C-alpha positions in Angstrom: 0.1 -0.2 -0.1 1.6 3.5 -0.9 1.3 6.5 1.1 -1.2 8.0 -1.4 -3.6 5.4 -1.2 -3.7 5.6 2.4 -4.1 9.2 2.4 -6.8 9.0 -0.1 -8.7 5.8 0.8 -7.6 5.6 4.3 -6.6 2.7 6.4 -8.6 -0.2 7.4 -7.6 -2.0 10.5 -9.1 -5.5 11.3 -10.7 -6.1 14.5 -10.2 -8.6 16.9 -11.0 -11.9 16.4 -14.1 -13.3 18.5 -13.3 -16.0 20.9 -16.1 -18.4 22.0 -17.0 -17.9 25.6 -17.6 -21.2 27.9 -20.8 -20.4 29.6 -20.2 -23.2 32.1 -17.3 -21.7 33.8 -17.6 -21.3 37.5 -16.3 -18.0 38.9 -14.9 -17.9 42.5 -14.0 -15.3 45.0 -11.2 -17.4 46.4 -8.5 -15.5 44.9 -9.7 -11.8 46.1 -10.6 -13.1 49.7 -7.1 -14.4 49.9 -5.9 -11.3 49.1 -7.9 -9.5 51.4 -7.2 -11.3 54.4 -3.6 -11.0 53.6 -3.0 -14.7 53.3 -0.7 -14.8 50.5 2.2 -13.1 52.3 2.1 -9.7 50.6 3.5 -7.0 53.2 1.1 -4.4 51.7 -2.3 -6.9 51.8 -1.4 -7.8 55.4 -1.2 -3.9 56.6 -4.5 -3.3 54.3 -6.1 -6.6 56.1 -5.0 -5.1 59.3 -6.6 -1.6 58.8 -9.9 -3.5 57.6 -9.8 -5.5 60.8 -9.4 -2.3 63.1 -12.4 -0.4 60.8 -15.0 -3.3 61.1 -14.5 -3.7 64.8 -14.6 0.3 65.5 -17.9 0.3 66.8 -18.3 -3.0 68.4 
């Protein structure tokens, strides 16, 4: 494709190919829960979990 053709006719980009979706897939919150509770040994996650724990127990 020459530059003149691109200027006059424009450039057409192909879209992303459609992937078949698997409708029987089961989604879980296990990974998210382990992060929120700080169970995966990340220092930041442990700090956040401690802050969440303190906030939850603030008015008890």
